[in-house]
PyMOL Python script that loads the backbone (N, CA, C, O; Angstrom):
from pymol import cmd

cmd.read_pdbstr("""\
ATOM      1  N   MET A   1     103.107  91.201 121.892  1.00  0.00           N
ATOM      2  CA  MET A   1     103.440  91.699 120.550  1.00  0.00           C
ATOM      3  C   MET A   1     104.125  90.454 119.895  1.00  0.00           C
ATOM      4  O   MET A   1     105.001  89.835 120.499  1.00  0.00           O
ATOM      5  N   THR A   2     103.701  90.103 118.640  1.00  0.00           N
ATOM      6  CA  THR A   2     104.181  89.035 117.948  1.00  0.00           C
ATOM      7  C   THR A   2     104.492  89.420 116.577  1.00  0.00           C
ATOM      8  O   THR A   2     103.611  89.919 115.877  1.00  0.00           O
ATOM      9  N   GLY A   3     105.731  89.222 116.116  1.00  0.00           N
ATOM     10  CA  GLY A   3     106.197  89.597 114.750  1.00  0.00           C
ATOM     11  C   GLY A   3     105.622  88.684 113.594  1.00  0.00           C
ATOM     12  O   GLY A   3     105.511  87.467 113.741  1.00  0.00           O
ATOM     13  N   THR A   4     105.286  89.304 112.509  1.00  0.00           N
ATOM     14  CA  THR A   4     104.890  88.609 111.399  1.00  0.00           C
ATOM     15  C   THR A   4     105.040  89.470 110.157  1.00  0.00           C
ATOM     16  O   THR A   4     105.718  90.494 110.240  1.00  0.00           O
ATOM     17  N   TRP A   5     104.469  89.140 109.033  1.00  0.00           N
ATOM     18  CA  TRP A   5     104.553  89.925 107.840  1.00  0.00           C
ATOM     19  C   TRP A   5     103.137  90.340 107.426  1.00  0.00           C
ATOM     20  O   TRP A   5     102.167  89.689 107.815  1.00  0.00           O
ATOM     21  N   SER A   6     103.009  91.420 106.641  1.00  0.00           N
ATOM     22  CA  SER A   6     101.759  91.849 106.075  1.00  0.00           C
ATOM     23  C   SER A   6     102.126  92.566 104.765  1.00  0.00           C
ATOM     24  O   SER A   6     103.241  92.468 104.254  1.00  0.00           O
ATOM     25  N   VAL A   7     101.129  93.282 104.261  1.00  0.00           N
ATOM     26  CA  VAL A   7     101.358  94.104 103.009  1.00  0.00           C
ATOM     27  C   VAL A   7     100.913  95.542 103.321  1.00  0.00           C
ATOM     28  O   VAL A   7      99.996  95.761 104.112  1.00  0.00           O
ATOM     29  N   CYS A   8     101.580  96.511 102.686  1.00  0.00           N
ATOM     30  CA  CYS A   8     101.222  97.908 102.766  1.00  0.00           C
ATOM     31  C   CYS A   8      99.856  98.079 102.012  1.00  0.00           C
ATOM     32  O   CYS A   8      99.743  97.586 100.890  1.00  0.00           O
ATOM     33  N   PRO A   9      98.861  98.731 102.561  1.00  0.00           N
ATOM     34  CA  PRO A   9      97.594  98.804 101.896  1.00  0.00           C
ATOM     35  C   PRO A   9      97.625  99.819 100.707  1.00  0.00           C
ATOM     36  O   PRO A   9      96.669  99.946  99.943  1.00  0.00           O
ATOM     37  N   VAL A  10      98.784 100.536 100.600  1.00  0.00           N
ATOM     38  CA  VAL A  10      98.892 101.486  99.513  1.00  0.00           C
ATOM     39  C   VAL A  10      99.676 100.837  98.333  1.00  0.00           C
ATOM     40  O   VAL A  10      99.191 100.871  97.203  1.00  0.00           O
ATOM     41  N   CYS A  11     100.801 100.284  98.557  1.00  0.00           N
ATOM     42  CA  CYS A  11     101.630  99.822  97.512  1.00  0.00           C
ATOM     43  C   CYS A  11     101.646  98.299  97.388  1.00  0.00           C
ATOM     44  O   CYS A  11     102.178  97.763  96.416  1.00  0.00           O
ATOM     45  N   LEU A  12     101.059  97.589  98.378  1.00  0.00           N
ATOM     46  CA  LEU A  12     101.043  96.139  98.428  1.00  0.00           C
ATOM     47  C   LEU A  12     102.401  95.393  98.573  1.00  0.00           C
ATOM     48  O   LEU A  12     102.531  94.195  98.321  1.00  0.00           O
ATOM     49  N   LYS A  13     103.401  96.208  99.002  1.00  0.00           N
ATOM     50  CA  LYS A  13     104.662  95.563  99.230  1.00  0.00           C
ATOM     51  C   LYS A  13     104.673  94.787 100.584  1.00  0.00           C
ATOM     52  O   LYS A  13     103.943  95.170 101.498  1.00  0.00           O
ATOM     53  N   ARG A  14     105.435  93.770 100.718  1.00  0.00           N
ATOM     54  CA  ARG A  14     105.591  93.076 101.982  1.00  0.00           C
ATOM     55  C   ARG A  14     106.308  93.926 102.968  1.00  0.00           C
ATOM     56  O   ARG A  14     107.359  94.502 102.683  1.00  0.00           O
ATOM     57  N   VAL A  15     105.702  94.004 104.192  1.00  0.00           N
ATOM     58  CA  VAL A  15     106.295  94.847 105.257  1.00  0.00           C
ATOM     59  C   VAL A  15     106.184  94.013 106.560  1.00  0.00           C
ATOM     60  O   VAL A  15     105.298  93.171 106.713  1.00  0.00           O
ATOM     61  N   PRO A  16     107.103  94.282 107.463  1.00  0.00           N
ATOM     62  CA  PRO A  16     107.034  93.679 108.830  1.00  0.00           C
ATOM     63  C   PRO A  16     105.786  94.244 109.536  1.00  0.00           C
ATOM     64  O   PRO A  16     105.351  95.377 109.331  1.00  0.00           O
ATOM     65  N   ALA A  17     105.259  93.356 110.377  1.00  0.00           N
ATOM     66  CA  ALA A  17     104.057  93.835 111.150  1.00  0.00           C
ATOM     67  C   ALA A  17     104.087  93.106 112.509  1.00  0.00           C
ATOM     68  O   ALA A  17     104.796  92.116 112.690  1.00  0.00           O
ATOM     69  N   ASP A  18     103.295  93.632 113.447  1.00  0.00           N
ATOM     70  CA  ASP A  18     103.151  93.093 114.827  1.00  0.00           C
ATOM     71  C   ASP A  18     101.698  92.889 115.030  1.00  0.00           C
ATOM     72  O   ASP A  18     100.863  93.731 114.701  1.00  0.00           O
ATOM     73  N   ARG A  19     101.401  91.695 115.606  1.00  0.00           N
ATOM     74  CA  ARG A  19     100.122  91.390 116.034  1.00  0.00           C
ATOM     75  C   ARG A  19     100.011  91.831 117.471  1.00  0.00           C
ATOM     76  O   ARG A  19     100.854  91.483 118.298  1.00  0.00           O
ATOM     77  N   ARG A  20      98.978  92.597 117.779  1.00  0.00           N
ATOM     78  CA  ARG A  20      98.882  93.123 119.220  1.00  0.00           C
ATOM     79  C   ARG A  20      97.438  92.944 119.653  1.00  0.00           C
ATOM     80  O   ARG A  20      96.492  93.346 118.975  1.00  0.00           O
ATOM     81  N   VAL A  21      97.320  92.336 120.786  1.00  0.00           N
ATOM     82  CA  VAL A  21      96.027  92.091 121.415  1.00  0.00           C
ATOM     83  C   VAL A  21      95.816  93.383 122.261  1.00  0.00           C
ATOM     84  O   VAL A  21      96.644  93.741 123.098  1.00  0.00           O
ATOM     85  N   GLU A  22      94.703  94.040 122.010  1.00  0.00           N
ATOM     86  CA  GLU A  22      94.285  95.148 122.738  1.00  0.00           C
ATOM     87  C   GLU A  22      92.858  94.895 123.322  1.00  0.00           C
ATOM     88  O   GLU A  22      91.881  94.894 122.573  1.00  0.00           O
ATOM     89  N   GLY A  23      92.753  94.692 124.586  1.00  0.00           N
ATOM     90  CA  GLY A  23      91.484  94.182 125.166  1.00  0.00           C
ATOM     91  C   GLY A  23      91.198  92.831 124.643  1.00  0.00           C
ATOM     92  O   GLY A  23      92.023  91.925 124.753  1.00  0.00           O
ATOM     93  N   ALA A  24      90.010  92.669 124.056  1.00  0.00           N
ATOM     94  CA  ALA A  24      89.665  91.414 123.511  1.00  0.00           C
ATOM     95  C   ALA A  24      89.868  91.350 122.018  1.00  0.00           C
ATOM     96  O   ALA A  24      89.534  90.336 121.405  1.00  0.00           O
ATOM     97  N   ASP A  25      90.397  92.378 121.414  1.00  0.00           N
ATOM     98  CA  ASP A  25      90.562  92.458 119.948  1.00  0.00           C
ATOM     99  C   ASP A  25      92.026  92.318 119.536  1.00  0.00           C
ATOM    100  O   ASP A  25      92.930  92.613 120.317  1.00  0.00           O
ATOM    101  N   LEU A  26      92.246  91.876 118.327  1.00  0.00           N
ATOM    102  CA  LEU A  26      93.505  91.691 117.814  1.00  0.00           C
ATOM    103  C   LEU A  26      93.710  92.691 116.641  1.00  0.00           C
ATOM    104  O   LEU A  26      92.881  92.773 115.735  1.00  0.00           O
ATOM    105  N   TYR A  27      94.836  93.448 116.682  1.00  0.00           N
ATOM    106  CA  TYR A  27      95.203  94.474 115.714  1.00  0.00           C
ATOM    107  C   TYR A  27      96.500  94.100 115.000  1.00  0.00           C
ATOM    108  O   TYR A  27      97.370  93.462 115.594  1.00  0.00           O
ATOM    109  N   LEU A  28      96.631  94.467 113.804  1.00  0.00           N
ATOM    110  CA  LEU A  28      97.870  94.337 113.051  1.00  0.00           C
ATOM    111  C   LEU A  28      98.405  95.739 112.842  1.00  0.00           C
ATOM    112  O   LEU A  28      97.791  96.595 112.205  1.00  0.00           O
ATOM    113  N   HIS A  29      99.670  95.939 113.454  1.00  0.00           N
ATOM    114  CA  HIS A  29     100.324  97.178 113.306  1.00  0.00           C
ATOM    115  C   HIS A  29     101.467  96.949 112.290  1.00  0.00           C
ATOM    116  O   HIS A  29     102.277  96.037 112.459  1.00  0.00           O
ATOM    117  N   LYS A  30     101.523  97.782 111.243  1.00  0.00           N
ATOM    118  CA  LYS A  30     102.494  97.586 110.229  1.00  0.00           C
ATOM    119  C   LYS A  30     103.057  98.855 109.713  1.00  0.00           C
ATOM    120  O   LYS A  30     102.339  99.854 109.748  1.00  0.00           O
ATOM    121  N   GLU A  31     104.271  98.932 109.234  1.00  0.00           N
ATOM    122  CA  GLU A  31     104.846 100.132 108.767  1.00  0.00           C
ATOM    123  C   GLU A  31     105.562  99.981 107.394  1.00  0.00           C
ATOM    124  O   GLU A  31     106.463  99.153 107.260  1.00  0.00           O
ATOM    125  N   CYS A  32     105.158 100.779 106.383  1.00  0.00           N
ATOM    126  CA  CYS A  32     105.784 100.879 105.134  1.00  0.00           C
ATOM    127  C   CYS A  32     106.808 102.017 105.167  1.00  0.00           C
ATOM    128  O   CYS A  32     106.485 103.123 105.601  1.00  0.00           O
ATOM    129  N   PRO A  33     107.999 101.768 104.729  1.00  0.00           N
ATOM    130  CA  PRO A  33     109.018 102.810 104.681  1.00  0.00           C
ATOM    131  C   PRO A  33     108.603 104.046 103.727  1.00  0.00           C
ATOM    132  O   PRO A  33     109.085 105.169 103.877  1.00  0.00           O
ATOM    133  N   GLU A  34     107.720 103.743 102.793  1.00  0.00           N
ATOM    134  CA  GLU A  34     107.311 104.802 101.920  1.00  0.00           C
ATOM    135  C   GLU A  34     105.960 105.493 102.275  1.00  0.00           C
ATOM    136  O   GLU A  34     105.752 106.678 102.018  1.00  0.00           O
ATOM    137  N   HIS A  35     105.096 104.712 102.856  1.00  0.00           N
ATOM    138  CA  HIS A  35     103.738 105.224 103.173  1.00  0.00           C
ATOM    139  C   HIS A  35     103.381 105.409 104.573  1.00  0.00           C
ATOM    140  O   HIS A  35     102.286 105.900 104.846  1.00  0.00           O
ATOM    141  N   GLY A  36     104.246 105.045 105.539  1.00  0.00           N
ATOM    142  CA  GLY A  36     103.895 105.257 106.976  1.00  0.00           C
ATOM    143  C   GLY A  36     103.356 104.039 107.652  1.00  0.00           C
ATOM    144  O   GLY A  36     103.467 102.905 107.185  1.00  0.00           O
ATOM    145  N   THR A  37     102.740 104.349 108.827  1.00  0.00           N
ATOM    146  CA  THR A  37     102.271 103.285 109.657  1.00  0.00           C
ATOM    147  C   THR A  37     100.769 103.113 109.476  1.00  0.00           C
ATOM    148  O   THR A  37     100.042 104.036 109.109  1.00  0.00           O
ATOM    149  N   PHE A  38     100.333 101.850 109.760  1.00  0.00           N
ATOM    150  CA  PHE A  38      98.954 101.505 109.565  1.00  0.00           C
ATOM    151  C   PHE A  38      98.607 100.583 110.776  1.00  0.00           C
ATOM    152  O   PHE A  38      99.465  99.892 111.326  1.00  0.00           O
ATOM    153  N   ARG A  39      97.311 100.613 111.153  1.00  0.00           N
ATOM    154  CA  ARG A  39      96.737  99.796 112.249  1.00  0.00           C
ATOM    155  C   ARG A  39      95.408  99.327 111.767  1.00  0.00           C
ATOM    156  O   ARG A  39      94.592 100.146 111.346  1.00  0.00           O
ATOM    157  N   ALA A  40      95.140  98.019 111.806  1.00  0.00           N
ATOM    158  CA  ALA A  40      93.866  97.572 111.355  1.00  0.00           C
ATOM    159  C   ALA A  40      93.319  96.400 112.300  1.00  0.00           C
ATOM    160  O   ALA A  40      94.099  95.532 112.693  1.00  0.00           O
ATOM    161  N   VAL A  41      92.083  96.388 112.626  1.00  0.00           N
ATOM    162  CA  VAL A  41      91.581  95.326 113.476  1.00  0.00           C
ATOM    163  C   VAL A  41      91.547  94.031 112.535  1.00  0.00           C
ATOM    164  O   VAL A  41      91.116  94.029 111.382  1.00  0.00           O
ATOM    165  N   VAL A  42      92.031  93.015 113.166  1.00  0.00           N
ATOM    166  CA  VAL A  42      91.987  91.725 112.419  1.00  0.00           C
ATOM    167  C   VAL A  42      90.955  90.819 112.868  1.00  0.00           C
ATOM    168  O   VAL A  42      90.361  90.083 112.080  1.00  0.00           O
ATOM    169  N   ARG A  43      90.705  90.852 114.211  1.00  0.00           N
ATOM    170  CA  ARG A  43      89.673  89.937 114.850  1.00  0.00           C
ATOM    171  C   ARG A  43      89.146  90.545 116.097  1.00  0.00           C
ATOM    172  O   ARG A  43      89.915  91.034 116.925  1.00  0.00           O
ATOM    173  N   ARG A  44      87.903  90.533 116.253  1.00  0.00           N
ATOM    174  CA  ARG A  44      87.304  90.923 117.519  1.00  0.00           C
ATOM    175  C   ARG A  44      86.907  89.767 118.383  1.00  0.00           C
ATOM    176  O   ARG A  44      86.390  88.779 117.861  1.00  0.00           O
ATOM    177  N   GLY A  45      87.114  89.828 119.652  1.00  0.00           N
ATOM    178  CA  GLY A  45      86.770  88.722 120.484  1.00  0.00           C
ATOM    179  C   GLY A  45      87.959  87.946 120.921  1.00  0.00           C
ATOM    180  O   GLY A  45      89.069  88.478 120.938  1.00  0.00           O
ATOM    181  N   ASP A  46      87.771  86.696 121.280  1.00  0.00           N
ATOM    182  CA  ASP A  46      88.825  85.785 121.927  1.00  0.00           C
ATOM    183  C   ASP A  46      90.119  85.766 120.987  1.00  0.00           C
ATOM    184  O   ASP A  46      90.048  85.333 119.837  1.00  0.00           O
ATOM    185  N   PRO A  47      91.200  86.217 121.491  1.00  0.00           N
ATOM    186  CA  PRO A  47      92.401  86.190 120.723  1.00  0.00           C
ATOM    187  C   PRO A  47      93.215  84.974 120.794  1.00  0.00           C
ATOM    188  O   PRO A  47      94.348  84.972 120.312  1.00  0.00           O
ATOM    189  N   GLY A  48      92.686  83.877 121.399  1.00  0.00           N
ATOM    190  CA  GLY A  48      93.443  82.625 121.605  1.00  0.00           C
ATOM    191  C   GLY A  48      94.216  82.071 120.461  1.00  0.00           C
ATOM    192  O   GLY A  48      95.314  81.545 120.642  1.00  0.00           O
ATOM    193  N   ILE A  49      93.639  82.182 119.230  1.00  0.00           N
ATOM    194  CA  ILE A  49      94.343  81.567 118.062  1.00  0.00           C
ATOM    195  C   ILE A  49      95.647  82.268 117.827  1.00  0.00           C
ATOM    196  O   ILE A  49      96.572  81.675 117.272  1.00  0.00           O
ATOM    197  N   TRP A  50      95.748  83.494 118.225  1.00  0.00           N
ATOM    198  CA  TRP A  50      97.018  84.345 117.863  1.00  0.00           C
ATOM    199  C   TRP A  50      98.175  83.949 118.753  1.00  0.00           C
ATOM    200  O   TRP A  50      99.248  84.542 118.634  1.00  0.00           O
ATOM    201  N   GLU A  51      98.018  82.971 119.647  1.00  0.00           N
ATOM    202  CA  GLU A  51      99.168  82.528 120.429  1.00  0.00           C
ATOM    203  C   GLU A  51      99.954  81.490 119.550  1.00  0.00           C
ATOM    204  O   GLU A  51     101.065  81.098 119.909  1.00  0.00           O
ATOM    205  N   VAL A  52      99.417  81.092 118.505  1.00  0.00           N
ATOM    206  CA  VAL A  52     100.137  80.171 117.537  1.00  0.00           C
ATOM    207  C   VAL A  52     101.206  80.887 116.812  1.00  0.00           C
ATOM    208  O   VAL A  52     100.916  81.929 116.222  1.00  0.00           O
ATOM    209  N   PRO A  53     102.482  80.406 116.796  1.00  0.00           N
ATOM    210  CA  PRO A  53     103.543  81.080 116.131  1.00  0.00           C
ATOM    211  C   PRO A  53     103.329  81.370 114.741  1.00  0.00           C
ATOM    212  O   PRO A  53     102.704  80.549 114.069  1.00  0.00           O
ATOM    213  N   ALA A  54     103.790  82.486 114.188  1.00  0.00           N
ATOM    214  CA  ALA A  54     103.712  82.822 112.693  1.00  0.00           C
ATOM    215  C   ALA A  54     104.635  81.857 112.041  1.00  0.00           C
ATOM    216  O   ALA A  54     105.588  81.358 112.639  1.00  0.00           O
ATOM    217  N   PRO A  55     104.321  81.594 110.750  1.00  0.00           N
ATOM    218  CA  PRO A  55     105.230  80.724 109.933  1.00  0.00           C
ATOM    219  C   PRO A  55     106.579  81.316 109.743  1.00  0.00           C
ATOM    220  O   PRO A  55     106.730  82.534 109.646  1.00  0.00           O
ATOM    221  N   SER A  56     107.558  80.472 109.689  1.00  0.00           N
ATOM    222  CA  SER A  56     108.954  81.064 109.340  1.00  0.00           C
ATOM    223  C   SER A  56     109.404  80.457 108.031  1.00  0.00           C
ATOM    224  O   SER A  56     108.882  79.434 107.586  1.00  0.00           O
ATOM    225  N   GLY A  57     110.426  81.133 107.394  1.00  0.00           N
ATOM    226  CA  GLY A  57     111.069  80.598 106.197  1.00  0.00           C
ATOM    227  C   GLY A  57     110.140  80.818 105.001  1.00  0.00           C
ATOM    228  O   GLY A  57     110.236  80.051 104.043  1.00  0.00           O
ATOM    229  N   VAL A  58     109.302  81.751 104.990  1.00  0.00           N
ATOM    230  CA  VAL A  58     108.459  82.038 103.872  1.00  0.00           C
ATOM    231  C   VAL A  58     109.304  82.610 102.741  1.00  0.00           C
ATOM    232  O   VAL A  58     110.318  83.259 102.999  1.00  0.00           O
ATOM    233  N   ASP A  59     108.899  82.378 101.478  1.00  0.00           N
ATOM    234  CA  ASP A  59     109.500  82.922 100.389  1.00  0.00           C
ATOM    235  C   ASP A  59     109.446  84.388 100.258  1.00  0.00           C
ATOM    236  O   ASP A  59     108.407  84.956 100.597  1.00  0.00           O
ATOM    237  N   ALA A  60     110.520  85.121  99.772  1.00  0.00           N
ATOM    238  CA  ALA A  60     110.522  86.565  99.744  1.00  0.00           C
ATOM    239  C   ALA A  60     109.374  87.162  98.965  1.00  0.00           C
ATOM    240  O   ALA A  60     109.015  88.321  99.171  1.00  0.00           O
ATOM    241  N   SER A  61     108.820  86.411  98.108  1.00  0.00           N
ATOM    242  CA  SER A  61     107.680  86.929  97.255  1.00  0.00           C
ATOM    243  C   SER A  61     106.323  86.816  97.944  1.00  0.00           C
ATOM    244  O   SER A  61     105.315  87.325  97.453  1.00  0.00           O
ATOM    245  N   CYS A  62     106.319  86.128  99.109  1.00  0.00           N
ATOM    246  CA  CYS A  62     105.093  85.953  99.877  1.00  0.00           C
ATOM    247  C   CYS A  62     104.527  87.406 100.234  1.00  0.00           C
ATOM    248  O   CYS A  62     105.304  88.282 100.616  1.00  0.00           O
ATOM    249  N   PRO A  63     103.296  87.618 100.116  1.00  0.00           N
ATOM    250  CA  PRO A  63     102.200  86.820  99.779  1.00  0.00           C
ATOM    251  C   PRO A  63     101.770  86.819  98.323  1.00  0.00           C
ATOM    252  O   PRO A  63     100.861  86.090  97.926  1.00  0.00           O
ATOM    253  N   ALA A  64     102.455  87.668  97.518  1.00  0.00           N
ATOM    254  CA  ALA A  64     102.049  87.898  96.148  1.00  0.00           C
ATOM    255  C   ALA A  64     102.007  86.654  95.295  1.00  0.00           C
ATOM    256  O   ALA A  64     101.066  86.490  94.518  1.00  0.00           O
ATOM    257  N   ALA A  65     102.991  85.759  95.403  1.00  0.00           N
ATOM    258  CA  ALA A  65     103.251  84.603  94.499  1.00  0.00           C
ATOM    259  C   ALA A  65     102.699  83.211  95.080  1.00  0.00           C
ATOM    260  O   ALA A  65     102.758  82.193  94.390  1.00  0.00           O
ATOM    261  N   CYS A  66     102.213  83.207  96.248  1.00  0.00           N
ATOM    262  CA  CYS A  66     101.997  81.880  96.842  1.00  0.00           C
ATOM    263  C   CYS A  66     100.472  81.506  96.807  1.00  0.00           C
ATOM    264  O   CYS A  66     100.119  80.342  96.998  1.00  0.00           O
ATOM    265  N   GLY A  67      99.616  82.467  96.571  1.00  0.00           N
ATOM    266  CA  GLY A  67      98.190  82.053  96.523  1.00  0.00           C
ATOM    267  C   GLY A  67      97.663  81.773  97.906  1.00  0.00           C
ATOM    268  O   GLY A  67      98.194  82.305  98.881  1.00  0.00           O
ATOM    269  N   ASN A  68      96.636  80.955  98.025  1.00  0.00           N
ATOM    270  CA  ASN A  68      96.146  80.588  99.342  1.00  0.00           C
ATOM    271  C   ASN A  68      97.131  79.791 100.156  1.00  0.00           C
ATOM    272  O   ASN A  68      97.776  78.843  99.706  1.00  0.00           O
ATOM    273  N   CYS A  69      97.202  80.262 101.433  1.00  0.00           N
ATOM    274  CA  CYS A  69      98.206  79.738 102.307  1.00  0.00           C
ATOM    275  C   CYS A  69      97.592  79.220 103.559  1.00  0.00           C
ATOM    276  O   CYS A  69      96.724  79.923 104.078  1.00  0.00           O
ATOM    277  N   PRO A  70      97.930  78.044 104.142  1.00  0.00           N
ATOM    278  CA  PRO A  70      97.410  77.561 105.318  1.00  0.00           C
ATOM    279  C   PRO A  70      97.747  78.482 106.515  1.00  0.00           C
ATOM    280  O   PRO A  70      97.099  78.342 107.553  1.00  0.00           O
ATOM    281  N   HIS A  71      98.663  79.359 106.438  1.00  0.00           N
ATOM    282  CA  HIS A  71      99.063  80.232 107.488  1.00  0.00           C
ATOM    283  C   HIS A  71      98.324  81.509 107.438  1.00  0.00           C
ATOM    284  O   HIS A  71      98.552  82.388 108.268  1.00  0.00           O
ATOM    285  N   ASP A  72      97.390  81.660 106.439  1.00  0.00           N
ATOM    286  CA  ASP A  72      96.560  82.930 106.390  1.00  0.00           C
ATOM    287  C   ASP A  72      95.797  83.127 107.654  1.00  0.00           C
ATOM    288  O   ASP A  72      95.620  84.261 108.099  1.00  0.00           O
ATOM    289  N   ALA A  73      95.333  82.045 108.257  1.00  0.00           N
ATOM    290  CA  ALA A  73      94.548  82.218 109.529  1.00  0.00           C
ATOM    291  C   ALA A  73      95.320  82.811 110.638  1.00  0.00           C
ATOM    292  O   ALA A  73      94.731  83.278 111.612  1.00  0.00           O
ATOM    293  N   TYR A  74      96.657  82.818 110.539  1.00  0.00           N
ATOM    294  CA  TYR A  74      97.457  83.312 111.561  1.00  0.00           C
ATOM    295  C   TYR A  74      97.684  84.825 111.434  1.00  0.00           C
ATOM    296  O   TYR A  74      98.249  85.416 112.354  1.00  0.00           O
ATOM    297  N   GLY A  75      97.285  85.460 110.372  1.00  0.00           N
ATOM    298  CA  GLY A  75      97.412  86.837 110.267  1.00  0.00           C
ATOM    299  C   GLY A  75      98.539  87.271 109.408  1.00  0.00           C
ATOM    300  O   GLY A  75      98.756  88.470 109.235  1.00  0.00           O
TER     301      GLY A  75
END
""", "prot")
cmd.dss("prot")
cmd.show_as("cartoon", "prot")
cmd.util.cbc("prot")
cmd.orient("prot")
């Protein structure tokens, strides 16, 4: 389990998330205090790229204000 950030699919607010490898697939588990928990497949197959640490020190408005990000590939 690896901590990162994502967005709620309902309100699009920034929420904490965990990247979890299940079998050969990578899932993102996230929880919005208002809308509950969500689980989505991010990648099927070799999860090797997900061993790269998530970026730290991102701006509080991320991802809404930053546009394309080199860390997007990390989930």
